[in-house]
C-alpha positions as CSV (number, residue, x, y, z in Angstrom):
1,M,170.0,196.3,106.3
2,S,167.6,196.1,109.6
3,D,165.3,193.8,110.7
4,T,162.5,195.1,109.5
5,D,163.9,195.6,105.7
6,G,161.9,193.7,103.2
7,F,158.7,193.6,104.8
8,E,157.6,196.6,103.2
9,S,154.1,194.7,102.1
10,V,153.2,194.0,105.8
11,R,154.3,197.7,106.8
12,T,151.7,198.9,104.1
13,E,148.8,196.6,105.2
14,V,149.5,196.9,109.0
15,R,149.4,200.7,108.5
16,A,146.2,200.5,106.2
17,W,144.6,198.4,108.8
18,L,145.3,200.9,111.7
19,S,144.4,203.8,109.3
20,E,140.8,202.3,109.3
21,N,140.4,200.8,112.9
22,W,142.5,202.3,115.3
23,D,140.5,205.0,117.9
24,C,142.1,205.7,121.0
25,D,138.9,206.3,122.6
26,R,138.1,202.8,122.2
27,P,137.2,200.9,125.6
28,K,140.9,199.1,126.1
29,K,139.2,195.7,126.2
30,E,137.1,196.1,123.3
31,W,140.5,197.3,121.2
32,L,142.4,194.4,122.4
33,A,139.6,192.1,121.2
34,I,139.4,193.6,117.4
35,V,143.6,193.4,117.5
36,A,143.6,189.6,118.5
37,D,140.9,188.9,116.2
38,S,142.7,190.6,113.3
39,G,145.6,188.3,113.7
40,W,148.0,191.8,114.4
41,A,148.5,191.0,118.0
42,A,150.0,187.9,117.2
43,P,151.5,188.2,114.3
44,S,153.9,185.5,114.0
45,W,151.1,182.8,114.9
46,P,149.2,180.3,112.7
47,T,145.9,182.2,111.1
48,E,144.0,179.4,112.6
49,W,145.2,180.6,116.0
50,F,144.7,184.2,116.2
51,G,147.9,185.3,114.1
52,R,148.8,185.9,110.2
53,G,151.3,183.7,109.9
54,L,153.7,186.3,109.3
55,P,157.7,185.2,110.1
56,P,158.8,186.2,113.4
57,A,161.0,189.3,112.2
58,A,158.0,190.9,110.5
59,G,156.7,191.7,114.0
60,G,159.5,194.4,114.3
61,V,157.5,196.1,111.5
62,V,154.0,195.7,112.9
63,A,155.4,196.9,116.3
64,D,157.0,200.3,114.3
65,E,153.5,201.0,112.8
66,F,151.6,200.2,116.3
67,A,154.2,202.6,117.9
68,R,153.8,205.2,115.1
69,A,150.1,205.3,115.6
70,K,150.2,205.5,119.1
71,A,148.4,202.1,119.4
72,W,148.5,199.3,121.5
73,G,148.3,195.6,121.8
74,T,150.9,194.0,119.3
75,G,153.5,191.9,120.2
76,Q,151.8,189.2,122.1
77,D,153.6,186.5,120.4
78,K,156.9,187.7,122.2
79,T,155.5,189.4,125.6
80,N,152.0,187.1,126.7
81,L,154.1,184.0,128.9
82,W,150.8,182.2,129.0
83,A,149.4,182.4,125.6
84,N,152.8,181.6,123.7
85,T,152.9,178.3,126.4
86,M,149.3,177.5,125.4
87,L,149.7,177.7,121.7
88,A,153.2,175.9,121.5
89,F,152.0,172.7,124.0
90,G,148.2,172.9,124.7
91,S,146.0,171.1,122.9
92,D,143.9,171.9,120.2
93,E,140.7,171.8,122.6
94,L,142.5,173.8,125.5
95,K,143.8,175.9,123.0
96,R,140.1,176.7,122.0
97,Q,139.0,176.9,125.6
98,H,141.6,179.3,126.9
99,L,143.8,181.2,124.0
100,R,141.7,184.2,123.0
101,R,140.8,184.7,126.4
102,L,144.5,184.6,127.6
103,M,144.9,187.2,124.9
104,L,142.6,189.3,126.2
105,G,143.8,189.2,129.8
106,E,140.6,187.7,130.8
107,V,142.4,184.4,132.5
108,K,144.2,185.2,136.0
109,M,147.1,183.1,135.8
110,C,150.3,181.9,138.2
111,L,153.1,180.0,138.1
112,L,153.8,176.7,140.2
113,Y,157.3,175.7,140.2
114,S,159.3,176.4,143.0
115,E,159.4,174.4,146.0
116,P,161.1,175.2,149.5
117,G,163.7,172.4,148.4
118,A,163.6,173.3,144.7
119,G,164.3,176.8,143.7
120,S,167.3,177.3,142.3
121,D,167.2,173.4,141.2
122,L,163.8,172.6,140.0
123,A,164.4,169.3,138.4
124,G,164.5,168.5,142.2
125,I,160.8,169.4,142.7
126,Q,158.6,166.5,145.1
127,T,155.7,167.7,144.5
128,R,153.3,164.3,143.1
129,A,151.0,163.8,140.2
130,D,149.5,160.2,140.6
131,R,147.4,159.0,137.6
132,D,144.0,158.2,138.6
133,G,142.0,157.2,135.4
134,D,141.1,160.5,133.3
135,E,142.9,162.7,136.3
136,W,145.9,163.2,137.8
137,V,145.9,163.7,141.9
138,I,148.4,166.4,142.8
139,N,150.1,166.8,146.4
140,G,152.4,169.3,147.4
141,Q,154.1,172.5,148.1
142,K,154.8,175.6,146.0
143,V,156.5,178.9,146.8
144,W,157.3,182.1,145.4
145,T,154.1,182.4,143.5
146,S,152.8,185.7,142.5
147,S,149.2,186.3,142.2
148,G,148.4,183.3,143.4
149,R,145.1,184.3,145.3
150,D,143.3,185.4,142.6
151,A,144.8,182.9,139.9
152,E,141.8,180.7,137.7
153,F,144.5,178.7,136.7
154,A,148.4,177.9,136.9
155,L,151.4,176.7,134.9
156,L,152.3,173.5,137.4
157,I,155.3,171.1,137.0
158,A,155.0,167.8,139.2
159,R,157.1,164.7,139.5
160,S,155.0,161.8,137.7
161,D,157.9,159.4,137.9
162,W,159.9,158.4,140.7
163,D,162.2,155.6,138.9
164,V,163.6,157.8,136.6
165,P,166.3,160.7,136.7
166,K,165.0,163.7,138.1
167,H,164.9,165.5,134.6
168,S,162.6,162.8,133.1
169,G,160.2,162.4,135.3
170,I,158.0,165.7,135.6
171,T,154.8,166.7,133.9
172,F,153.7,169.9,132.8
173,F,150.2,171.0,133.9
174,W,147.2,173.7,133.3
175,F,146.3,173.0,136.6
176,P,142.6,174.7,137.9
177,M,143.3,176.5,141.3
178,R,139.7,177.0,142.2
179,Q,139.3,173.9,143.6
180,P,139.2,172.0,147.1
181,G,142.7,170.7,148.5
182,V,144.2,174.7,147.0
183,E,145.4,176.7,149.5
184,V,147.4,180.0,148.9
185,R,149.3,181.6,151.8
186,P,150.7,185.1,151.5
187,L,154.2,185.6,152.2
188,R,155.0,189.0,153.9
189,Q,158.0,190.6,152.6
190,A,160.6,193.1,154.3
191,T,159.0,195.7,152.5
192,G,155.9,194.8,153.9
193,D,154.3,193.6,150.8
194,S,152.9,190.3,150.2
195,R,153.5,190.1,146.4
196,F,154.5,186.2,146.9
197,N,152.6,183.3,148.1
198,E,152.9,179.6,149.2
199,V,150.5,177.1,147.9
200,F,149.7,173.8,149.5
201,I,148.0,171.1,147.4
202,T,146.3,168.2,148.9
203,D,144.6,165.7,146.8
204,A,144.1,168.2,144.1
205,R,142.6,166.9,140.4
206,V,143.4,167.8,137.3
207,P,142.3,166.4,134.2
208,H,144.4,164.2,131.8
209,D,143.9,166.2,128.9
210,H,144.8,169.4,130.9
211,M,148.7,168.1,130.2
212,L,150.6,170.5,128.4
213,G,153.1,168.9,126.4
214,E,153.6,164.9,127.0
215,V,153.8,162.6,130.0
216,N,157.1,162.5,131.8
217,N,158.3,165.3,129.0
218,G,157.5,168.5,131.4
219,W,161.1,169.5,131.3
220,M,161.2,170.4,127.8
221,V,158.1,172.5,128.9
222,L,159.5,174.0,131.2
223,Q,162.6,175.6,129.7
224,S,160.3,177.3,126.7
225,A,158.2,178.7,129.2
226,L,161.0,180.2,131.6
227,A,162.0,181.6,128.6
228,Y,158.9,183.0,127.6
229,E,159.0,184.4,131.3
230,R,162.3,186.1,130.9
231,A,161.9,187.4,127.9
232,V,158.6,188.9,129.3
233,L,160.4,190.6,132.3
234,G,162.8,191.8,130.3
235,E,160.5,193.5,128.1
236,N,158.5,194.8,130.8
237,Q,161.0,196.4,133.0
238,R,163.1,197.7,129.5
239,R,160.3,200.0,129.2
240,A,160.6,201.5,132.7
241,K,162.5,203.9,133.4
242,V,165.6,203.3,136.5
243,Q,164.2,206.2,138.7
244,T,161.5,205.8,141.7
245,N,158.5,205.9,142.7
246,N,157.8,203.4,145.1
247,E,154.8,204.8,146.5
248,A,153.0,203.7,143.6
249,V,154.5,200.4,144.0
250,R,153.5,200.0,147.5
251,N,149.6,201.3,146.6
252,A,149.7,198.6,143.4
253,D,148.0,195.2,143.7
254,D,150.1,193.1,146.6
255,D,150.4,190.8,144.0
256,A,151.1,192.2,141.1
257,P,155.2,192.2,140.0
258,A,156.3,195.6,141.4
259,P,157.2,198.0,138.3
260,V,160.9,199.5,137.9
261,P,161.0,202.6,140.2
262,D,160.1,205.9,138.1
263,V,161.9,209.0,140.1
264,S,165.3,210.3,138.5
265,L,168.0,210.0,140.7
266,I,169.9,212.8,139.1
267,E,166.9,215.1,139.9
268,L,167.4,214.2,143.6
269,A,170.7,214.7,143.7
270,Q,170.5,218.1,142.3
271,D,167.7,219.0,144.5
272,L,170.1,217.9,147.5
273,G,172.9,219.8,146.3
274,V,174.7,216.6,145.9
275,S,175.3,216.6,142.0
276,S,178.8,218.0,141.8
277,D,180.0,215.4,144.0
278,P,182.6,213.3,142.0
279,I,182.0,210.2,143.8
280,I,177.8,210.6,143.1
281,R,178.8,211.6,139.8
282,Q,180.9,208.6,139.2
283,R,178.2,206.5,140.2
284,L,175.4,208.1,138.7
285,A,177.4,208.0,135.1
286,A,178.0,203.9,135.9
287,L,174.2,203.4,136.7
288,H,173.4,204.7,133.3
289,T,175.8,202.9,131.4
290,L,174.6,199.8,133.0
291,V,170.7,200.9,131.7
292,Q,172.6,201.5,128.3
293,V,174.2,198.3,127.5
294,N,171.0,196.6,129.0
295,E,168.9,198.2,126.6
296,W,171.5,197.1,123.9
297,N,171.6,193.4,124.8
298,T,167.6,193.6,125.2
299,R,167.4,194.5,121.3
300,R,169.7,192.0,120.8
301,A,167.7,188.9,122.2
302,K,164.8,190.6,120.8
303,A,166.0,190.0,117.0
304,E,167.3,186.2,118.1
305,L,163.6,185.5,119.4
306,A,162.6,187.3,116.3
307,Q,164.3,184.4,114.4
308,G,162.5,182.0,115.8
309,T,165.1,180.9,118.9
310,T,165.3,181.1,122.6
311,S,168.4,183.1,123.5
312,A,170.5,183.3,126.9
313,V,170.8,186.9,126.2
314,V,167.1,186.9,127.8
315,S,169.3,186.0,131.1
316,L,171.8,188.4,130.3
317,G,169.1,191.2,130.5
318,K,167.4,189.6,133.4
319,L,170.6,189.6,135.8
320,A,171.6,192.9,134.4
321,M,167.9,194.7,135.2
322,S,168.7,192.9,138.7
323,R,172.1,195.0,139.1
324,I,170.7,197.6,138.1
325,L,167.9,197.8,140.5
326,H,170.5,196.8,143.8
327,T,172.6,199.7,142.2
328,A,169.7,202.1,141.9
329,G,168.3,201.7,145.5
330,S,172.2,201.6,147.1
331,L,172.6,205.1,145.2
332,Q,169.7,206.5,146.5
333,T,170.4,205.9,149.9
334,E,174.1,207.8,149.7
335,I,172.4,210.4,147.8
336,L,170.3,211.3,150.8
337,G,173.4,210.9,152.8
338,P,172.1,210.5,156.6
339,E,168.7,211.1,156.0
340,G,168.6,207.8,154.0
341,T,169.3,206.1,157.5
342,I,165.9,207.3,158.6
343,G,162.6,205.3,158.3
344,G,158.8,205.5,158.6
345,A,156.8,208.4,157.7
346,D,159.2,211.4,159.5
347,S,160.7,210.9,156.0
348,P,159.3,210.1,153.2
349,R,162.5,210.4,150.7
350,S,164.4,207.7,153.3
351,A,161.0,205.5,153.2
352,D,161.0,205.8,150.0
353,A,164.7,204.8,149.7
354,T,164.7,201.8,151.9
355,Y,161.8,200.6,150.2
356,A,163.8,200.6,146.5
357,L,166.6,198.9,148.4
358,L,164.3,195.9,149.8
359,N,162.3,195.7,146.5
360,A,165.4,195.1,144.5
361,F,165.3,191.6,145.6
362,F,161.8,190.8,144.2
363,T,163.9,191.1,140.8
364,S,167.1,188.5,141.9
365,I,164.0,185.9,142.8
366,G,161.3,186.9,140.2
367,G,161.8,184.7,137.1
368,G,164.6,182.5,138.3
369,T,167.6,183.9,141.1
370,D,170.5,185.6,140.0
371,Q,172.2,182.7,140.5
372,I,170.6,180.8,137.6
373,Q,170.7,183.6,135.3
374,R,174.3,183.4,136.4
375,N,174.3,179.5,135.5
376,I,172.7,179.8,132.2
377,I,175.0,182.6,131.1
378,G,178.3,180.9,132.0
379,E,177.1,177.5,130.1
380,R,175.2,179.1,127.5
381,M,176.8,182.3,126.2
382,L,180.5,181.5,127.8
383,G,181.0,178.1,127.0
384,L,182.2,177.4,130.6
385,P,181.6,173.7,131.6
386,K,178.7,173.0,133.6
387,E,178.7,172.5,137.3
388,P,178.7,169.0,138.5
389,E,175.8,166.9,138.5
390,P,176.5,163.4,140.2
391,H,173.1,162.7,140.2
392,K,171.9,163.1,136.7
393,H,171.5,159.6,135.6
394,T,170.1,158.0,139.0
395,P,166.4,157.5,139.5
396,F,164.9,160.3,141.7
397,S,163.8,158.0,144.2
398,D,167.2,157.2,145.2
399,V,168.7,161.0,145.2
400,P,169.3,162.8,148.4
401,K,166.7,165.2,149.2
402,A,166.6,168.2,151.3
């Protein structure tokens, strides 16, 4: 029995709704508002919060019918990081203010998690959150922040209690970015892009009622938000082809996540007359195998997420996509041969290959580094022992710091 069996009444209902409402000529924002208000954008959410109260597994039926009609806008209960985090942990007032706007893409957002001394170990953050009446005062530095220059709000983690173990003294905030004391500086990458930023926060303020979750319980909120983020990354990358058109990447908004490349390496090998080379063919086959296996794992993760549970398979997909991009970039250079060592405008194909190689590191960092994904896979999927944590129960104020 497939995941979507047993929901024929849902199928009939959404099919009838699409037949009555779908119009491919509607403006994008107008259509998205219609889908959100109908509950079909996030069918597993409660009806009072723009959902239809359906079981998570019914989302597959809804998605199938939207795809059949060539419509779009559903699945936000799985792919909208910001809205899912707000729904799960925000107060009713915050949800009333922001949830629909998040669904419509009207709120520009960023993540303020990593710090110069706390990237792979997020629990080691040293950004401070000090209570001042009905507000918190935030001081610290964040790094590897995408979309920081335009963001209206951020998901921010900060240390609110230094006298408890590091995982216990973190609070999660819905943080206003457009205020005095928030400085965003672009970080220039090896590709020449500036898709990441560093953010300096000096005596910035956030209302107490902008907490997501409870005081000092931010680590639990963070784990859920990271699971949403990895699911979103995996879903977005799954939809793209492992090919290459990095000119489109270079011309994109600098703060936007770089898409998976999209020109066929097979076509490149054929154009250059090396498609019959046994080594090239073997590597192309290996790359195709990686892509196919990752597609199966993505379906597996989606099935588990549809049951309302988090899945470590999402980390497997994220790590696999990183390897796919590195493999594709390396293979693109190998197919070009000596031409692949030439850079600059004199050889657009070589410049494209160089960009693909360098840009692959974006995925190795964004959404949790490859090393973190390996830890998650080892501990949660393979049952390997956790890494030693000598300071796990030590008050954070007494822990050695970078």
